[in-house]
C-alpha positions as a Markdown table, in Angstrom:
| # | Residue | x | y | z |
|---|---|---|---|---|
| 1 | Met | 45.4 | -117.7 | -8.2 |
| 2 | Glu | 46.3 | -115.5 | -11.2 |
| 3 | Tyr | 42.8 | -114.0 | -11.0 |
| 4 | Arg | 43.3 | -113.0 | -7.3 |
| 5 | Glu | 46.7 | -111.6 | -8.1 |
| 6 | Leu | 45.2 | -109.5 | -10.9 |
| 7 | Ile | 42.5 | -108.2 | -8.5 |
| 8 | Arg | 45.2 | -107.4 | -5.9 |
| 9 | Asp | 47.4 | -105.6 | -8.4 |
| 10 | Ser | 44.4 | -103.7 | -9.8 |
| 11 | Glu | 43.4 | -102.5 | -6.2 |
| 12 | Lys | 47.0 | -101.6 | -5.5 |
| 13 | Phe | 47.2 | -99.5 | -8.7 |
| 14 | Ala | 43.8 | -97.9 | -7.9 |
| 15 | Arg | 45.1 | -96.9 | -4.5 |
| 16 | Ile | 48.2 | -95.3 | -6.0 |
| 17 | Ile | 46.0 | -93.4 | -8.4 |
| 18 | Ile | 43.8 | -92.2 | -5.5 |
| 19 | Met | 46.8 | -91.3 | -3.4 |
| 20 | Lys | 48.2 | -89.1 | -6.2 |
| 21 | Lys | 44.8 | -87.5 | -6.8 |
| 22 | Ala | 44.4 | -87.0 | -3.0 |
| 23 | Arg | 47.7 | -85.3 | -2.7 |
| 24 | Arg | 47.0 | -83.2 | -5.8 |
| 25 | Thr | 43.7 | -82.2 | -4.2 |
| 26 | Leu | 45.5 | -81.1 | -1.1 |
| 27 | Gly | 47.9 | -79.0 | -3.2 |
| 28 | Ile | 45.0 | -77.3 | -4.9 |
| 29 | Tyr | 43.2 | -76.9 | -1.5 |
| 30 | Tyr | 46.2 | -75.2 | 0.1 |
| 31 | Ala | 46.6 | -72.9 | -2.9 |
| 32 | Thr | 42.9 | -72.0 | -3.0 |
| 33 | Trp | 43.0 | -70.6 | 0.5 |
| 34 | Val | 46.2 | -68.7 | -0.1 |
| 35 | Ile | 44.4 | -67.1 | -3.1 |
| 36 | Tyr | 41.4 | -66.3 | -0.8 |
| 37 | Ser | 43.8 | -64.5 | 1.7 |
| 38 | Leu | 45.3 | -62.5 | -1.2 |
| 39 | Val | 41.8 | -61.6 | -2.5 |
| 40 | Leu | 40.9 | -60.3 | 0.9 |
| 41 | Ala | 44.1 | -58.2 | 1.1 |
| 42 | Leu | 43.4 | -56.8 | -2.4 |
| 43 | Ile | 39.8 | -55.9 | -1.5 |
| 44 | Tyr | 40.8 | -54.2 | 1.8 |
| 45 | Thr | 43.5 | -52.3 | 0.0 |
| 46 | Leu | 41.1 | -51.0 | -2.7 |
| 47 | Leu | 38.6 | -50.0 | 0.0 |
| 48 | Ser | 41.3 | -48.1 | 1.9 |
| 49 | Asn | 42.4 | -46.3 | -1.3 |
| 50 | Ile | 38.8 | -45.1 | -2.0 |
| 51 | Gly | 38.3 | -44.0 | 1.6 |
| 52 | Ile | 35.9 | -46.7 | 2.8 |
| 53 | Asn | 36.6 | -47.7 | 6.4 |
| 54 | Asn | 33.3 | -49.1 | 7.8 |
| 55 | Ser | 33.6 | -51.8 | 10.5 |
| 56 | Leu | 30.4 | -53.5 | 9.3 |
| 57 | Val | 31.6 | -53.6 | 5.7 |
| 58 | Asn | 35.1 | -54.7 | 6.7 |
| 59 | Gly | 33.6 | -57.5 | 8.9 |
| 60 | Ile | 31.1 | -58.9 | 6.4 |
| 61 | Ile | 33.5 | -59.0 | 3.4 |
| 62 | Pro | 35.3 | -62.2 | 4.5 |
| 63 | Phe | 32.0 | -64.0 | 4.9 |
| 64 | Ile | 30.8 | -63.0 | 1.4 |
| 65 | Ala | 34.1 | -63.7 | -0.3 |
| 66 | Val | 34.5 | -67.1 | 1.4 |
| 67 | Ile | 31.2 | -68.5 | -0.2 |
| 68 | Pro | 32.6 | -69.4 | -3.7 |
| 69 | Phe | 35.8 | -70.7 | -2.2 |
| 70 | Ile | 34.0 | -73.1 | 0.2 |
| 71 | Tyr | 31.7 | -74.2 | -2.7 |
| 72 | Tyr | 34.7 | -74.9 | -4.8 |
| 73 | Thr | 36.6 | -76.8 | -2.2 |
| 74 | Ile | 33.6 | -79.0 | -1.3 |
| 75 | Gly | 33.4 | -79.9 | -5.0 |
| 76 | Leu | 37.1 | -80.5 | -5.0 |
| 77 | Phe | 37.0 | -83.1 | -2.2 |
| 78 | Arg | 33.8 | -84.6 | -3.5 |
| 79 | Gly | 35.6 | -85.9 | -6.5 |
| 80 | Ile | 38.3 | -87.7 | -4.5 |
| 81 | Arg | 35.7 | -89.0 | -2.1 |
| 82 | Ile | 33.7 | -90.6 | -4.9 |
| 83 | Asp | 36.8 | -92.4 | -6.2 |
| 84 | Tyr | 37.6 | -93.6 | -2.7 |
| 85 | Leu | 34.1 | -94.9 | -2.1 |
| 86 | Lys | 34.2 | -96.8 | -5.3 |
| 87 | Leu | 37.4 | -98.5 | -4.2 |
| 88 | Val | 36.4 | -99.4 | -0.6 |
| 89 | Lys | 32.7 | -99.8 | -1.3 |
| 90 | Asn | 31.8 | -98.5 | 2.2 |
| 91 | Lys | 28.4 | -96.9 | 2.4 |
| 92 | Glu | 29.0 | -95.9 | 6.1 |
| 93 | Asn | 31.8 | -93.6 | 4.9 |
| 94 | Asp | 29.4 | -92.0 | 2.5 |
| 95 | Lys | 27.0 | -91.2 | 5.3 |
| 96 | Ile | 29.8 | -89.7 | 7.3 |
| 97 | Tyr | 30.8 | -87.4 | 4.5 |
| 98 | Lys | 27.2 | -86.3 | 3.9 |
| 99 | Arg | 26.9 | -85.4 | 7.6 |
| 100 | Ile | 30.1 | -83.4 | 7.3 |
| 101 | Asn | 28.6 | -81.4 | 4.4 |
| 102 | Tyr | 25.6 | -80.4 | 6.6 |
| 103 | Ile | 28.0 | -79.4 | 9.4 |
| 104 | Trp | 29.8 | -77.1 | 7.0 |
| 105 | Val | 26.5 | -75.2 | 6.3 |
| 106 | Leu | 25.8 | -75.0 | 10.1 |
| 107 | Leu | 29.2 | -73.7 | 10.9 |
| 108 | Ile | 29.2 | -71.0 | 8.2 |
| 109 | Ser | 25.7 | -69.9 | 9.4 |
| 110 | Gln | 26.8 | -69.6 | 13.0 |
| 111 | Leu | 29.8 | -67.5 | 12.0 |
| 112 | Ile | 27.6 | -65.1 | 10.1 |
| 113 | Ile | 25.1 | -65.0 | 13.0 |
| 114 | Ser | 27.9 | -64.4 | 15.6 |
| 115 | Phe | 29.3 | -61.6 | 13.5 |
| 116 | Ala | 25.8 | -59.9 | 13.3 |
| 117 | Ile | 25.2 | -60.3 | 17.1 |
| 118 | Val | 28.7 | -58.9 | 18.0 |
| 119 | Thr | 28.2 | -56.0 | 15.5 |
| 120 | Tyr | 24.7 | -54.9 | 16.3 |
| 121 | Leu | 24.4 | -55.7 | 20.0 |
| 122 | Asn | 28.0 | -54.5 | 20.8 |
| 123 | Ile | 28.8 | -57.8 | 22.6 |
| 124 | Asp | 32.3 | -58.6 | 23.6 |
| 125 | Leu | 34.5 | -59.6 | 20.6 |
| 126 | Ile | 35.5 | -62.8 | 22.3 |
| 127 | Tyr | 32.3 | -64.5 | 21.3 |
| 128 | Leu | 33.1 | -63.9 | 17.6 |
| 129 | Val | 36.6 | -65.3 | 18.3 |
| 130 | Leu | 35.2 | -68.4 | 19.9 |
| 131 | Ser | 32.8 | -68.9 | 17.0 |
| 132 | Phe | 35.6 | -68.5 | 14.6 |
| 133 | Tyr | 37.6 | -71.1 | 16.5 |
| 134 | Val | 34.8 | -73.6 | 16.3 |
| 135 | Tyr | 34.8 | -73.2 | 12.6 |
| 136 | Met | 38.6 | -73.5 | 12.4 |
| 137 | Leu | 38.6 | -76.6 | 14.6 |
| 138 | Phe | 36.3 | -78.3 | 12.3 |
| 139 | Val | 38.4 | -77.4 | 9.3 |
| 140 | Ala | 41.5 | -78.8 | 11.2 |
| 141 | Tyr | 39.5 | -81.9 | 12.1 |
| 142 | Ser | 38.6 | -82.4 | 8.4 |
| 143 | Leu | 42.2 | -82.1 | 7.4 |
| 144 | Tyr | 43.2 | -84.5 | 10.2 |
| 145 | Arg | 40.7 | -87.0 | 9.1 |
| 146 | Phe | 41.8 | -86.8 | 5.5 |
| 147 | Leu | 45.5 | -87.3 | 6.5 |
| 148 | Tyr | 45.7 | -89.1 | 9.8 |
| 149 | Ser | 42.6 | -91.2 | 10.5 |
| 150 | Lys | 42.1 | -94.8 | 9.3 |
| 151 | Tyr | 40.0 | -93.3 | 6.4 |
| 152 | Arg | 43.0 | -91.2 | 5.2 |
| 153 | Leu | 43.4 | -90.7 | 1.5 |
| 154 | Ala | 46.9 | -89.3 | 1.5 |
| 155 | Glu | 50.0 | -90.0 | 3.5 |
| 156 | Pro | 50.6 | -87.1 | 6.1 |
| 157 | Arg | 53.7 | -85.0 | 5.8 |
| 158 | Tyr | 55.3 | -82.5 | 8.2 |
| 159 | Tyr | 54.1 | -79.5 | 6.2 |
| 160 | Asp | 50.5 | -80.8 | 6.6 |
| 161 | Met | 50.8 | -80.6 | 10.4 |
| 162 | Ile | 52.4 | -77.2 | 10.2 |
| 163 | Ala | 49.6 | -75.9 | 8.0 |
| 164 | Ile | 47.0 | -77.2 | 10.5 |
| 165 | Ile | 48.8 | -75.5 | 13.4 |
| 166 | Val | 49.0 | -72.2 | 11.6 |
| 167 | Leu | 45.3 | -72.5 | 10.6 |
| 168 | Leu | 44.4 | -72.8 | 14.3 |
| 169 | Leu | 46.3 | -69.5 | 15.0 |
| 170 | Thr | 44.5 | -67.4 | 12.4 |
| 171 | Pro | 41.5 | -66.5 | 14.7 |
| 172 | Leu | 43.9 | -64.6 | 16.8 |
| 173 | Asn | 44.0 | -61.8 | 14.2 |
| 174 | Ile | 40.6 | -60.7 | 15.4 |
| 175 | Val | 41.9 | -59.7 | 18.9 |
| 176 | Thr | 45.5 | -58.8 | 18.2 |
| 177 | Ser | 47.4 | -56.1 | 16.2 |
| 178 | Leu | 49.2 | -58.9 | 14.3 |
| 179 | Phe | 46.6 | -59.1 | 11.6 |
| 180 | Asn | 49.0 | -58.7 | 8.7 |
| 181 | Ala | 51.7 | -60.9 | 10.3 |
| 182 | Ile | 49.4 | -63.8 | 11.0 |
| 183 | Phe | 48.1 | -63.8 | 7.4 |
| 184 | Ile | 51.6 | -63.5 | 5.9 |
| 185 | Val | 52.7 | -66.5 | 7.9 |
| 186 | Phe | 49.5 | -68.4 | 6.8 |
| 187 | Asp | 50.2 | -67.5 | 3.2 |
| 188 | Ile | 53.8 | -68.6 | 3.3 |
| 189 | Val | 53.1 | -71.9 | 5.1 |
| 190 | Trp | 50.1 | -72.9 | 3.0 |
| 191 | Leu | 51.8 | -71.9 | -0.2 |
| 192 | Tyr | 54.8 | -74.1 | 0.8 |
| 193 | Ala | 52.4 | -77.0 | 1.6 |
| 194 | Ser | 50.8 | -76.5 | -1.8 |
| 195 | Ile | 54.0 | -76.6 | -3.7 |
| 196 | Ser | 55.3 | -79.5 | -1.7 |
| 197 | Ser | 52.1 | -81.4 | -2.4 |
| 198 | Phe | 52.4 | -80.9 | -6.1 |
| 199 | Leu | 56.0 | -82.0 | -6.1 |
| 200 | Glu | 55.1 | -85.1 | -4.2 |
| 201 | Val | 52.5 | -86.1 | -6.8 |
| 202 | Ser | 55.2 | -86.5 | -9.4 |
| 203 | Ala | 57.2 | -88.6 | -7.0 |
| 204 | Ile | 54.4 | -91.1 | -6.2 |
| 205 | Glu | 54.8 | -94.3 | -8.2 |
């Protein structure tokens, strides 16, 4: 009986550790994409100051700049995924996560291809918007799975849902004049979610 209780207590402690690490991971994730947004703003400001205003250059910059950020965040979530799999010992979940990594590659590729087609063939911009939305929907789904599905690694909070909603609004910057406003809202909301996540880590016992 004592042995079973020891195992139960050990698993409970392990889950608490994973929950803390998962919430910390989310905090870093939110902060990472705020930094990405600020990096883009800095690049565009520098280009404007030196007189470069080329639609092709302006359009391709986000795709080039996003590569190291995506690579970093994939590694970020891989660590918490490995810890979770060690706890639940579920090989099926591992297969699911591997498929998701392949989907990431496909989505980024289709975004770049869509941008090239819209730019060179002068096709309606709506196709790029739809392509961007497909990408954002998958990001939102990944966050939802991390927070709300039966495989969740962290308890969902209201600011997580707000962050997801704002994320789904960001593709509108392509077809509206609210480019700066949308990204300012994104930065504020995701920065708040990041700070709140870090504060929650210290509160988890």
